[in-house]
C-alpha positions in Angstrom: -39.2 29.0 -10.4 -37.2 30.6 -7.6 -33.6 31.8 -8.0 -30.8 29.3 -7.2 -29.1 29.8 -3.8 -25.4 30.5 -3.5 -23.0 27.5 -3.8 -21.9 26.0 -0.5 -18.9 23.8 0.4 -19.5 20.0 0.5 -18.5 20.1 4.2 -21.4 22.5 4.9 -23.9 20.2 3.3 -22.4 17.1 5.0 -23.3 18.7 8.4 -27.0 18.4 7.6 -28.5 15.2 9.1 -31.3 14.0 6.8 -33.4 11.2 8.2 -36.5 9.2 7.5 -39.4 9.9 10.0 -42.9 8.4 10.1 -45.8 10.7 10.9 -47.7 9.4 13.9 -50.1 12.4 14.4 -50.9 15.7 12.7 -53.3 18.5 13.6 -53.7 22.2 12.8 -51.4 24.5 14.8 -53.6 26.3 17.4 -52.0 29.7 16.8 -51.2 29.8 13.0 -53.3 29.7 9.9 -50.8 27.9 7.6 -49.1 25.5 10.0 -49.6 21.9 11.0 -48.3 20.4 14.2 -46.8 17.0 13.3 -45.7 14.3 15.7 -43.0 12.0 14.3 -41.3 8.7 15.0 -37.7 9.5 14.0 -36.3 6.1 15.2 -34.7 7.6 18.4 -37.3 6.2 20.7 -38.3 9.7 21.7 -41.3 11.5 20.1 -40.4 14.5 18.0 -42.7 17.4 17.0 -42.2 19.7 14.0 -44.4 22.6 12.8 -44.7 22.8 9.0 -46.3 25.3 6.7 -48.3 22.7 4.7 -51.8 23.3 6.0 -54.0 23.8 2.9 -51.9 21.4 0.9 -52.5 18.3 3.1 -55.3 17.2 5.4 -53.8 16.2 8.8 -55.4 12.7 8.8 -54.1 11.9 5.4 -50.5 12.3 6.7 -50.6 9.7 9.5 -48.4 6.7 8.7 -46.5 8.5 5.9 -42.7 8.4 5.8 -41.0 11.7 5.1 -37.5 13.2 5.0 -36.6 15.6 7.8 -33.6 17.7 8.8 -33.0 16.1 12.2 -30.2 18.3 13.5 -31.8 21.7 13.0 -31.7 23.8 16.1 -35.1 23.6 17.9 -37.2 26.8 17.8 -40.6 27.9 19.2 -43.1 28.8 16.4 -46.1 30.6 17.7 -45.9 28.9 21.1 -45.2 25.4 19.9 -41.7 23.8 19.8 -40.5 22.6 16.4 -37.5 20.2 16.4 -36.6 19.8 12.8 -37.9 20.5 9.4 -39.6 18.3 6.8 -38.5 18.5 3.2 -40.9 19.4 0.5 -40.8 20.5 -3.1 -42.8 23.4 -4.6 -43.5 24.6 -8.1 -43.6 28.3 -7.0 -41.8 30.4 -4.3 -43.5 31.3 -1.1 -45.4 34.6 -1.1 -47.3 36.6 1.4 -50.5 35.9 -0.6 -52.0 32.7 0.9 -54.3 32.4 -2.2 -51.4 32.4 -4.7 -51.3 29.1 -6.6 -48.6 26.8 -5.3 -48.2 23.0 -5.3 -46.4 21.5 -2.3 -45.2 17.9 -2.4 -43.6 16.1 0.6 -40.4 14.2 -0.1 -40.9 10.6 0.7 -38.9 7.4 0.2 -39.9 5.2 -2.8 -39.9 2.1 -0.6 -40.5 1.2 3.0 -37.5 1.9 5.2 -37.4 2.3 9.0 -37.7 5.6 10.8 -34.2 7.0 11.6 -32.6 5.7 8.4 -30.1 8.2 7.0 -30.6 10.0 3.8 -27.5 10.8 1.7 
């Protein structure tokens, strides 16, 4: 297990916009070994792309149609030439390491029941 992070104020946590998004397309990132490029329906009516380090844990085709939890108000950034507008939430049984062969299980956080894209998570 990884070490706990420092305590934050509730107001800091309340600024994080967690939303449900549905994966509409996923493919390997063209310039990164561990990333997938994922297209999402976030309920806004505009497509959203995120890059996520889950390659090797999930096959791109198996993700299509899945609902996930994302951080919707994360500042966009370019990751190896591709824009990423948000972050998906996942759990892991071990911390990230520089060793790609280190055993690590990664599980995407998903709602237990069907709920529309754009729904808030609190």
